[in-house]
PDB file as gemmi writes it, atoms N, CA and C in Angstrom:
CRYST1    1.000    1.000    1.000  90.00  90.00  90.00 P 1                      
ATOM      1  N   UNK A   1       0.816  -1.210   0.000  1.00  0.00           N  
ATOM      2  CA  UNK A   1       0.000   0.000   0.000  1.00  0.00           C  
ATOM      3  C   UNK A   1       0.845   1.254   0.000  1.00  0.00           C  
ATOM      4  N   UNK A   2       2.088   1.161  -0.385  1.00  0.00           N  
ATOM      5  CA  UNK A   2       2.964   2.312  -0.401  1.00  0.00           C  
ATOM      6  C   UNK A   2       2.452   3.470  -1.231  1.00  0.00           C  
ATOM      7  N   UNK A   3       1.867   3.183  -2.384  1.00  0.00           N  
ATOM      8  CA  UNK A   3       1.368   4.255  -3.255  1.00  0.00           C  
ATOM      9  C   UNK A   3       0.184   4.991  -2.641  1.00  0.00           C  
ATOM     10  N   UNK A   4      -0.509   4.367  -1.717  1.00  0.00           N  
ATOM     11  CA  UNK A   4      -1.673   4.994  -1.077  1.00  0.00           C  
ATOM     12  C   UNK A   4      -1.308   5.804   0.157  1.00  0.00           C  
ATOM     13  N   UNK A   5      -0.082   5.663   0.625  1.00  0.00           N  
ATOM     14  CA  UNK A   5       0.286   6.278   1.905  1.00  0.00           C  
ATOM     15  C   UNK A   5       0.100   7.795   1.924  1.00  0.00           C  
ATOM     16  N   UNK A   6       0.657   8.515   0.981  1.00  0.00           N  
ATOM     17  CA  UNK A   6       0.561   9.981   0.998  1.00  0.00           C  
ATOM     18  C   UNK A   6      -0.873  10.476   0.838  1.00  0.00           C  
ATOM     19  N   UNK A   7      -1.634   9.999  -0.164  1.00  0.00           N  
ATOM     20  CA  UNK A   7      -3.011  10.477  -0.242  1.00  0.00           C  
ATOM     21  C   UNK A   7      -3.844  10.061   0.964  1.00  0.00           C  
ATOM     22  N   UNK A   8      -3.586   8.882   1.528  1.00  0.00           N  
ATOM     23  CA  UNK A   8      -4.342   8.431   2.703  1.00  0.00           C  
ATOM     24  C   UNK A   8      -4.077   9.331   3.901  1.00  0.00           C  
ATOM     25  N   UNK A   9      -2.843   9.717   4.103  1.00  0.00           N  
ATOM     26  CA  UNK A   9      -2.508  10.607   5.217  1.00  0.00           C  
ATOM     27  C   UNK A   9      -3.205  11.958   5.049  1.00  0.00           C  
ATOM     28  N   UNK A  10      -3.201  12.489   3.848  1.00  0.00           N  
ATOM     29  CA  UNK A  10      -3.853  13.777   3.600  1.00  0.00           C  
ATOM     30  C   UNK A  10      -5.366  13.677   3.763  1.00  0.00           C  
ATOM     31  N   UNK A  11      -5.982  12.639   3.224  1.00  0.00           N  
ATOM     32  CA  UNK A  11      -7.431  12.452   3.371  1.00  0.00           C  
ATOM     33  C   UNK A  11      -7.792  12.299   4.839  1.00  0.00           C  
ATOM     34  N   UNK A  12      -7.071  11.469   5.563  1.00  0.00           N  
ATOM     35  CA  UNK A  12      -7.352  11.289   6.985  1.00  0.00           C  
ATOM     36  C   UNK A  12      -7.195  12.595   7.752  1.00  0.00           C  
ATOM     37  N   UNK A  13      -6.152  13.343   7.436  1.00  0.00           N  
ATOM     38  CA  UNK A  13      -5.930  14.635   8.091  1.00  0.00           C  
ATOM     39  C   UNK A  13      -7.112  15.573   7.873  1.00  0.00           C  
ATOM     40  N   UNK A  14      -7.619  15.638   6.655  1.00  0.00           N  
ATOM     41  CA  UNK A  14      -8.757  16.507   6.355  1.00  0.00           C  
ATOM     42  C   UNK A  14     -10.014  16.050   7.086  1.00  0.00           C  
ATOM     43  N   UNK A  15     -10.274  14.746   7.117  1.00  0.00           N  
ATOM     44  CA  UNK A  15     -11.471  14.241   7.792  1.00  0.00           C  
ATOM     45  C   UNK A  15     -11.404  14.462   9.307  1.00  0.00           C  
ATOM     46  N   UNK A  16     -10.247  14.227   9.898  1.00  0.00           N  
ATOM     47  CA  UNK A  16     -10.097  14.461  11.340  1.00  0.00           C  
ATOM     48  C   UNK A  16     -10.204  15.951  11.650  1.00  0.00           C  
ATOM     49  N   UNK A  17      -9.582  16.787  10.844  1.00  0.00           N  
ATOM     50  CA  UNK A  17      -9.671  18.234  11.050  1.00  0.00           C  
ATOM     51  C   UNK A  17     -11.125  18.697  10.996  1.00  0.00           C  
ATOM     52  N   UNK A  18     -11.888  18.193  10.031  1.00  0.00           N  
ATOM     53  CA  UNK A  18     -13.304  18.550   9.959  1.00  0.00           C  
ATOM     54  C   UNK A  18     -14.046  18.128  11.218  1.00  0.00           C  
ATOM     55  N   UNK A  19     -13.776  16.934  11.706  1.00  0.00           N  
ATOM     56  CA  UNK A  19     -14.443  16.458  12.915  1.00  0.00           C  
ATOM     57  C   UNK A  19     -14.079  17.326  14.115  1.00  0.00           C  
ATOM     58  N   UNK A  20     -12.821  17.678  14.242  1.00  0.00           N  
ATOM     59  CA  UNK A  20     -12.387  18.515  15.366  1.00  0.00           C  
ATOM     60  C   UNK A  20     -13.003  19.904  15.281  1.00  0.00           C  
ATOM     61  N   UNK A  21     -13.041  20.477  14.107  1.00  0.00           N  
ATOM     62  CA  UNK A  21     -13.545  21.854  13.942  1.00  0.00           C  
ATOM     63  C   UNK A  21     -15.057  21.951  13.988  1.00  0.00           C  
ATOM     64  N   UNK A  22     -15.767  20.944  13.483  1.00  0.00           N  
ATOM     65  CA  UNK A  22     -17.203  21.096  13.281  1.00  0.00           C  
ATOM     66  C   UNK A  22     -18.079  20.199  14.139  1.00  0.00           C  
ATOM     67  N   UNK A  23     -17.556  19.157  14.696  1.00  0.00           N  
ATOM     68  CA  UNK A  23     -18.371  18.229  15.484  1.00  0.00           C  
ATOM     69  C   UNK A  23     -18.451  18.716  16.930  1.00  0.00           C  
ATOM     70  N   UNK A  24     -19.352  19.620  17.182  1.00  0.00           N  
ATOM     71  CA  UNK A  24     -19.544  20.151  18.528  1.00  0.00           C  
ATOM     72  C   UNK A  24     -20.296  19.100  19.343  1.00  0.00           C  
ATOM     73  N   UNK A  25     -19.585  18.464  20.232  1.00  0.00           N  
ATOM     74  CA  UNK A  25     -20.172  17.355  20.986  1.00  0.00           C  
ATOM     75  C   UNK A  25     -19.893  17.531  22.476  1.00  0.00           C  
ATOM     76  N   UNK A  26     -20.647  16.842  23.329  1.00  0.00           N  
ATOM     77  CA  UNK A  26     -20.425  16.945  24.773  1.00  0.00           C  
ATOM     78  C   UNK A  26     -19.035  16.451  25.177  1.00  0.00           C  
ATOM     79  N   UNK A  27     -18.562  16.972  26.281  1.00  0.00           N  
ATOM     80  CA  UNK A  27     -17.276  16.533  26.837  1.00  0.00           C  
ATOM     81  C   UNK A  27     -17.335  15.025  27.063  1.00  0.00           C  
ATOM     82  N   UNK A  28     -16.270  14.351  26.770  1.00  0.00           N  
ATOM     83  CA  UNK A  28     -16.209  12.911  26.945  1.00  0.00           C  
ATOM     84  C   UNK A  28     -16.494  12.141  25.668  1.00  0.00           C  
ATOM     85  N   UNK A  29     -17.054  12.799  24.680  1.00  0.00           N  
ATOM     86  CA  UNK A  29     -17.266  12.147  23.385  1.00  0.00           C  
ATOM     87  C   UNK A  29     -15.984  12.311  22.588  1.00  0.00           C  
ATOM     88  N   UNK A  30     -15.533  11.246  21.979  1.00  0.00           N  
ATOM     89  CA  UNK A  30     -14.259  11.295  21.293  1.00  0.00           C  
ATOM     90  C   UNK A  30     -14.426  11.069  19.803  1.00  0.00           C  
ATOM     91  N   UNK A  31     -13.418  11.448  19.080  1.00  0.00           N  
ATOM     92  CA  UNK A  31     -13.333  11.162  17.650  1.00  0.00           C  
ATOM     93  C   UNK A  31     -12.557   9.865  17.511  1.00  0.00           C  
ATOM     94  N   UNK A  32     -13.068   8.976  16.680  1.00  0.00           N  
ATOM     95  CA  UNK A  32     -12.430   7.680  16.486  1.00  0.00           C  
ATOM     96  C   UNK A  32     -12.077   7.520  15.015  1.00  0.00           C  
ATOM     97  N   UNK A  33     -10.910   6.976  14.745  1.00  0.00           N  
ATOM     98  CA  UNK A  33     -10.531   6.680  13.368  1.00  0.00           C  
ATOM     99  C   UNK A  33     -10.422   5.173  13.194  1.00  0.00           C  
ATOM    100  N   UNK A  34     -10.726   4.731  11.993  1.00  0.00           N  
ATOM    101  CA  UNK A  34     -10.572   3.315  11.644  1.00  0.00           C  
ATOM    102  C   UNK A  34      -9.931   3.234  10.273  1.00  0.00           C  
ATOM    103  N   UNK A  35      -9.089   2.237  10.111  1.00  0.00           N  
ATOM    104  CA  UNK A  35      -8.418   1.980   8.848  1.00  0.00           C  
ATOM    105  C   UNK A  35      -8.722   0.535   8.491  1.00  0.00           C  
ATOM    106  N   UNK A  36      -9.259   0.310   7.320  1.00  0.00           N  
ATOM    107  CA  UNK A  36      -9.633  -1.037   6.927  1.00  0.00           C  
ATOM    108  C   UNK A  36      -9.031  -1.363   5.566  1.00  0.00           C  
ATOM    109  N   UNK A  37      -8.281  -2.448   5.509  1.00  0.00           N  
ATOM    110  CA  UNK A  37      -7.816  -2.930   4.212  1.00  0.00           C  
ATOM    111  C   UNK A  37      -9.008  -3.595   3.536  1.00  0.00           C  
ATOM    112  N   UNK A  38      -9.288  -3.195   2.324  1.00  0.00           N  
ATOM    113  CA  UNK A  38     -10.367  -3.784   1.539  1.00  0.00           C  
ATOM    114  C   UNK A  38      -9.754  -4.315   0.249  1.00  0.00           C  
ATOM    115  N   UNK A  39     -10.443  -5.221  -0.431  1.00  0.00           N  
ATOM    116  CA  UNK A  39      -9.834  -5.792  -1.647  1.00  0.00           C  
ATOM    117  C   UNK A  39      -9.381  -4.742  -2.660  1.00  0.00           C  
ATOM    118  N   UNK A  40     -10.091  -3.609  -2.737  1.00  0.00           N  
ATOM    119  CA  UNK A  40      -9.746  -2.573  -3.709  1.00  0.00           C  
ATOM    120  C   UNK A  40      -8.606  -1.674  -3.249  1.00  0.00           C  
ATOM    121  N   UNK A  41      -8.331  -1.633  -1.953  1.00  0.00           N  
ATOM    122  CA  UNK A  41      -7.298  -0.730  -1.435  1.00  0.00           C  
ATOM    123  C   UNK A  41      -7.443  -0.469   0.044  1.00  0.00           C  
ATOM    124  N   UNK A  42      -7.858   0.752   0.397  1.00  0.00           N  
ATOM    125  CA  UNK A  42      -7.904   1.167   1.797  1.00  0.00           C  
ATOM    126  C   UNK A  42      -9.160   1.995   2.054  1.00  0.00           C  
ATOM    127  N   UNK A  43      -9.828   1.711   3.159  1.00  0.00           N  
ATOM    128  CA  UNK A  43     -10.982   2.501   3.589  1.00  0.00           C  
ATOM    129  C   UNK A  43     -10.606   3.185   4.891  1.00  0.00           C  
ATOM    130  N   UNK A  44     -10.826   4.490   4.953  1.00  0.00           N  
ATOM    131  CA  UNK A  44     -10.577   5.294   6.148  1.00  0.00           C  
ATOM    132  C   UNK A  44     -11.925   5.741   6.693  1.00  0.00           C  
ATOM    133  N   UNK A  45     -12.086   5.722   8.011  1.00  0.00           N  
ATOM    134  CA  UNK A  45     -13.314   6.188   8.644  1.00  0.00           C  
ATOM    135  C   UNK A  45     -12.973   7.110   9.792  1.00  0.00           C  
ATOM    136  N   UNK A  46     -13.762   8.168   9.940  1.00  0.00           N  
ATOM    137  CA  UNK A  46     -13.667   9.052  11.091  1.00  0.00           C  
ATOM    138  C   UNK A  46     -15.066   9.110  11.707  1.00  0.00           C  
ATOM    139  N   UNK A  47     -15.167   8.671  12.955  1.00  0.00           N  
ATOM    140  CA  UNK A  47     -16.429   8.631  13.687  1.00  0.00           C  
ATOM    141  C   UNK A  47     -16.454   9.784  14.681  1.00  0.00           C  
ATOM    142  N   UNK A  48     -17.604  10.439  14.797  1.00  0.00           N  
ATOM    143  CA  UNK A  48     -17.762  11.449  15.847  1.00  0.00           C  
ATOM    144  C   UNK A  48     -19.207  11.422  16.338  1.00  0.00           C  
ATOM    145  N   UNK A  49     -19.480  12.105  17.431  1.00  0.00           N  
ATOM    146  CA  UNK A  49     -20.789  12.062  18.079  1.00  0.00           C  
ATOM    147  C   UNK A  49     -21.747  13.138  17.594  1.00  0.00           C  
ATOM    148  N   UNK A  50     -21.371  13.901  16.592  1.00  0.00           N  
ATOM    149  CA  UNK A  50     -22.244  14.941  16.055  1.00  0.00           C  
ATOM    150  C   UNK A  50     -23.139  14.357  14.965  1.00  0.00           C  
ATOM    151  N   UNK A  51     -24.386  14.769  14.939  1.00  0.00           N  
ATOM    152  CA  UNK A  51     -25.280  14.319  13.878  1.00  0.00           C  
ATOM    153  C   UNK A  51     -25.201  15.232  12.650  1.00  0.00           C  
ATOM    154  N   UNK A  52     -24.495  16.347  12.751  1.00  0.00           N  
ATOM    155  CA  UNK A  52     -24.347  17.268  11.617  1.00  0.00           C  
ATOM    156  C   UNK A  52     -23.496  16.622  10.531  1.00  0.00           C  
ATOM    157  N   UNK A  53     -24.048  16.548   9.341  1.00  0.00           N  
ATOM    158  CA  UNK A  53     -23.361  15.896   8.228  1.00  0.00           C  
ATOM    159  C   UNK A  53     -22.612  16.906   7.375  1.00  0.00           C  
ATOM    160  N   UNK A  54     -21.372  16.593   7.021  1.00  0.00           N  
ATOM    161  CA  UNK A  54     -20.622  17.503   6.161  1.00  0.00           C  
ATOM    162  C   UNK A  54     -21.170  17.482   4.737  1.00  0.00           C  
ATOM    163  N   UNK A  55     -21.018  18.591   4.062  1.00  0.00           N  
ATOM    164  CA  UNK A  55     -21.442  18.710   2.670  1.00  0.00           C  
ATOM    165  C   UNK A  55     -20.283  19.268   1.855  1.00  0.00           C  
ATOM    166  N   UNK A  56     -20.137  18.759   0.668  1.00  0.00           N  
ATOM    167  CA  UNK A  56     -19.117  19.265  -0.244  1.00  0.00           C  
ATOM    168  C   UNK A  56     -19.530  20.661  -0.691  1.00  0.00           C  
ATOM    169  N   UNK A  57     -18.650  21.633  -0.481  1.00  0.00           N  
ATOM    170  CA  UNK A  57     -18.905  23.010  -0.867  1.00  0.00           C  
ATOM    171  C   UNK A  57     -17.682  23.551  -1.591  1.00  0.00           C  
ATOM    172  N   UNK A  58     -17.888  24.536  -2.367  1.00  0.00           N  
ATOM    173  CA  UNK A  58     -16.766  25.212  -3.028  1.00  0.00           C  
ATOM    174  C   UNK A  58     -16.464  26.477  -2.246  1.00  0.00           C  
ATOM    175  N   UNK A  59     -15.229  26.625  -1.824  1.00  0.00           N  
ATOM    176  CA  UNK A  59     -14.831  27.805  -1.055  1.00  0.00           C  
ATOM    177  C   UNK A  59     -14.703  29.007  -1.986  1.00  0.00           C  
ATOM    178  N   UNK A  60     -15.023  30.148  -1.448  1.00  0.00           N  
ATOM    179  CA  UNK A  60     -14.859  31.390  -2.201  1.00  0.00           C  
ATOM    180  C   UNK A  60     -13.367  31.666  -2.391  1.00  0.00           C  
ATOM    181  N   UNK A  61     -12.990  32.273  -3.506  1.00  0.00           N  
ATOM    182  CA  UNK A  61     -11.579  32.634  -3.692  1.00  0.00           C  
ATOM    183  C   UNK A  61     -11.099  33.488  -2.517  1.00  0.00           C  
ATOM    184  N   UNK A  62      -9.959  33.159  -1.994  1.00  0.00           N  
ATOM    185  CA  UNK A  62      -9.392  33.916  -0.891  1.00  0.00           C  
ATOM    186  C   UNK A  62      -9.881  33.489   0.481  1.00  0.00           C  
ATOM    187  N   UNK A  63     -10.850  32.565   0.548  1.00  0.00           N  
ATOM    188  CA  UNK A  63     -11.350  32.098   1.845  1.00  0.00           C  
ATOM    189  C   UNK A  63     -10.265  31.308   2.565  1.00  0.00           C  
ATOM    190  N   UNK A  64     -10.245  31.393   3.879  1.00  0.00           N  
ATOM    191  CA  UNK A  64      -9.231  30.703   4.685  1.00  0.00           C  
ATOM    192  C   UNK A  64      -9.557  29.233   4.921  1.00  0.00           C  
ATOM    193  N   UNK A  65     -10.762  28.817   4.658  1.00  0.00           N  
ATOM    194  CA  UNK A  65     -11.148  27.430   4.900  1.00  0.00           C  
ATOM    195  C   UNK A  65     -12.169  26.991   3.876  1.00  0.00           C  
ATOM    196  N   UNK A  66     -12.718  25.809   4.113  1.00  0.00           N  
ATOM    197  CA  UNK A  66     -13.771  25.311   3.254  1.00  0.00           C  
ATOM    198  C   UNK A  66     -13.308  24.436   2.107  1.00  0.00           C  
ATOM    199  N   UNK A  67     -12.059  23.969   2.161  1.00  0.00           N  
ATOM    200  CA  UNK A  67     -11.543  23.150   1.065  1.00  0.00           C  
ATOM    201  C   UNK A  67     -11.291  21.701   1.450  1.00  0.00           C  
ATOM    202  N   UNK A  68     -11.543  21.345   2.696  1.00  0.00           N  
ATOM    203  CA  UNK A  68     -11.223  19.995   3.173  1.00  0.00           C  
ATOM    204  C   UNK A  68     -11.888  18.896   2.381  1.00  0.00           C  
ATOM    205  N   UNK A  69     -13.212  18.985   2.221  1.00  0.00           N  
ATOM    206  CA  UNK A  69     -13.899  17.931   1.475  1.00  0.00           C  
ATOM    207  C   UNK A  69     -13.620  18.000  -0.019  1.00  0.00           C  
ATOM    208  N   UNK A  70     -13.251  19.160  -0.518  1.00  0.00           N  
ATOM    209  CA  UNK A  70     -12.842  19.260  -1.924  1.00  0.00           C  
ATOM    210  C   UNK A  70     -11.569  18.442  -2.122  1.00  0.00           C  
ATOM    211  N   UNK A  71     -10.658  18.525  -1.170  1.00  0.00           N  
ATOM    212  CA  UNK A  71      -9.417  17.740  -1.232  1.00  0.00           C  
ATOM    213  C   UNK A  71      -9.738  16.255  -1.125  1.00  0.00           C  
ATOM    214  N   UNK A  72     -10.605  15.895  -0.168  1.00  0.00           N  
ATOM    215  CA  UNK A  72     -11.003  14.493  -0.012  1.00  0.00           C  
ATOM    216  C   UNK A  72     -11.633  13.991  -1.306  1.00  0.00           C  
ATOM    217  N   UNK A  73     -12.532  14.774  -1.882  1.00  0.00           N  
ATOM    218  CA  UNK A  73     -13.216  14.391  -3.107  1.00  0.00           C  
ATOM    219  C   UNK A  73     -12.226  14.199  -4.261  1.00  0.00           C  
ATOM    220  N   UNK A  74     -11.184  15.001  -4.313  1.00  0.00           N  
ATOM    221  CA  UNK A  74     -10.188  14.905  -5.381  1.00  0.00           C  
ATOM    222  C   UNK A  74      -9.282  13.688  -5.217  1.00  0.00           C  
ATOM    223  N   UNK A  75      -8.958  13.329  -3.981  1.00  0.00           N  
ATOM    224  CA  UNK A  75      -7.997  12.252  -3.747  1.00  0.00           C  
ATOM    225  C   UNK A  75      -8.622  10.873  -3.577  1.00  0.00           C  
ATOM    226  N   UNK A  76      -9.819  10.820  -3.007  1.00  0.00           N  
ATOM    227  CA  UNK A  76     -10.462   9.529  -2.750  1.00  0.00           C  
ATOM    228  C   UNK A  76     -11.216   9.063  -3.994  1.00  0.00           C  
ATOM    229  N   UNK A  77     -11.273   7.762  -4.150  1.00  0.00           N  
ATOM    230  CA  UNK A  77     -12.060   7.210  -5.255  1.00  0.00           C  
ATOM    231  C   UNK A  77     -13.551   7.299  -4.934  1.00  0.00           C  
ATOM    232  N   UNK A  78     -13.890   7.176  -3.662  1.00  0.00           N  
ATOM    233  CA  UNK A  78     -15.269   7.333  -3.182  1.00  0.00           C  
ATOM    234  C   UNK A  78     -15.202   7.853  -1.752  1.00  0.00           C  
ATOM    235  N   UNK A  79     -16.238   8.577  -1.342  1.00  0.00           N  
ATOM    236  CA  UNK A  79     -16.354   8.985   0.048  1.00  0.00           C  
ATOM    237  C   UNK A  79     -17.823   9.222   0.347  1.00  0.00           C  
ATOM    238  N   UNK A  80     -18.155   9.231   1.635  1.00  0.00           N  
ATOM    239  CA  UNK A  80     -19.548   9.449   2.000  1.00  0.00           C  
ATOM    240  C   UNK A  80     -19.710   9.590   3.496  1.00  0.00           C  
ATOM    241  N   UNK A  81     -20.957   9.696   3.902  1.00  0.00           N  
ATOM    242  CA  UNK A  81     -21.325   9.850   5.310  1.00  0.00           C  
ATOM    243  C   UNK A  81     -22.373   8.797   5.617  1.00  0.00           C  
ATOM    244  N   UNK A  82     -22.280   8.183   6.787  1.00  0.00           N  
ATOM    245  CA  UNK A  82     -23.235   7.160   7.184  1.00  0.00           C  
ATOM    246  C   UNK A  82     -23.576   7.307   8.662  1.00  0.00           C  
ATOM    247  N   UNK A  83     -24.743   6.785   9.018  1.00  0.00           N  
ATOM    248  CA  UNK A  83     -25.096   6.702  10.431  1.00  0.00           C  
ATOM    249  C   UNK A  83     -24.210   5.653  11.069  1.00  0.00           C  
ATOM    250  N   UNK A  84     -24.100   5.721  12.380  1.00  0.00           N  
ATOM    251  CA  UNK A  84     -23.349   4.703  13.091  1.00  0.00           C  
ATOM    252  C   UNK A  84     -24.181   4.210  14.254  1.00  0.00           C  
ATOM    253  N   UNK A  85     -23.816   3.093  14.799  1.00  0.00           N  
ATOM    254  CA  UNK A  85     -24.519   2.575  15.972  1.00  0.00           C  
ATOM    255  C   UNK A  85     -24.334   3.575  17.106  1.00  0.00           C  
ATOM    256  N   UNK A  86     -25.413   3.957  17.736  1.00  0.00           N  
ATOM    257  CA  UNK A  86     -25.318   4.954  18.801  1.00  0.00           C  
ATOM    258  C   UNK A  86     -25.422   6.354  18.248  1.00  0.00           C  
ATOM    259  N   UNK A  87     -24.780   7.265  18.926  1.00  0.00           N  
ATOM    260  CA  UNK A  87     -24.853   8.689  18.602  1.00  0.00           C  
ATOM    261  C   UNK A  87     -23.861   9.044  17.508  1.00  0.00           C  
ATOM    262  N   UNK A  88     -24.274   9.921  16.607  1.00  0.00           N  
ATOM    263  CA  UNK A  88     -23.326  10.500  15.658  1.00  0.00           C  
ATOM    264  C   UNK A  88     -23.328   9.893  14.279  1.00  0.00           C  
ATOM    265  N   UNK A  89     -22.194  10.039  13.623  1.00  0.00           N  
ATOM    266  CA  UNK A  89     -22.036   9.642  12.224  1.00  0.00           C  
ATOM    267  C   UNK A  89     -20.615   9.164  11.995  1.00  0.00           C  
ATOM    268  N   UNK A  90     -20.405   8.629  10.803  1.00  0.00           N  
ATOM    269  CA  UNK A  90     -19.041   8.348  10.367  1.00  0.00           C  
ATOM    270  C   UNK A  90     -18.893   8.888   8.962  1.00  0.00           C  
ATOM    271  N   UNK A  91     -17.740   9.452   8.705  1.00  0.00           N  
ATOM    272  CA  UNK A  91     -17.391   9.927   7.374  1.00  0.00           C  
ATOM    273  C   UNK A  91     -16.289   8.984   6.883  1.00  0.00           C  
ATOM    274  N   UNK A  92     -16.469   8.452   5.691  1.00  0.00           N  
ATOM    275  CA  UNK A  92     -15.528   7.463   5.176  1.00  0.00           C  
ATOM    276  C   UNK A  92     -14.988   7.893   3.813  1.00  0.00           C  
ATOM    277  N   UNK A  93     -13.826   7.383   3.515  1.00  0.00           N  
ATOM    278  CA  UNK A  93     -13.218   7.596   2.198  1.00  0.00           C  
ATOM    279  C   UNK A  93     -12.516   6.303   1.803  1.00  0.00           C  
ATOM    280  N   UNK A  94     -12.604   5.972   0.532  1.00  0.00           N  
ATOM    281  CA  UNK A  94     -11.928   4.778   0.036  1.00  0.00           C  
ATOM    282  C   UNK A  94     -10.947   5.176  -1.051  1.00  0.00           C  
ATOM    283  N   UNK A  95      -9.737   4.655  -0.921  1.00  0.00           N  
ATOM    284  CA  UNK A  95      -8.691   4.871  -1.916  1.00  0.00           C  
ATOM    285  C   UNK A  95      -8.362   3.528  -2.538  1.00  0.00           C  
ATOM    286  N   UNK A  96      -8.381   3.478  -3.843  1.00  0.00           N  
ATOM    287  CA  UNK A  96      -8.112   2.212  -4.547  1.00  0.00           C  
ATOM    288  C   UNK A  96      -6.651   2.143  -4.938  1.00  0.00           C  
ATOM    289  N   UNK A  97      -6.114   0.944  -4.871  1.00  0.00           N  
ATOM    290  CA  UNK A  97      -4.689   0.761  -5.140  1.00  0.00           C  
ATOM    291  C   UNK A  97      -4.380   0.638  -6.625  1.00  0.00           C  
ATOM    292  N   UNK A  98      -5.372   0.485  -7.454  1.00  0.00           N  
ATOM    293  CA  UNK A  98      -5.071   0.360  -8.890  1.00  0.00           C  
ATOM    294  C   UNK A  98      -5.544   1.561  -9.656  1.00  0.00           C  
TER     295      UNK A  98                                                      
END                                                                             
């Protein structure tokens, strides 16, 4: 999975940053990451306790933020948001090795 390492690190960084910045949750709720090898490559997941779902948006020129999911969308072969058992959601991205 050497070829996936750099894009995976960047995608994970963007997803975790979004969770830290936007998932306003009660004290004691944590952000969890999961990495899963799948036949096509690698699946990354970031779980948080917020029910607010991220949306892909285009940042205005000169804006200081708003490009995280644009980067994820450009680097990942697929990504999405799903409910999780209990409180919150998970945001996932899949990178294919071929």
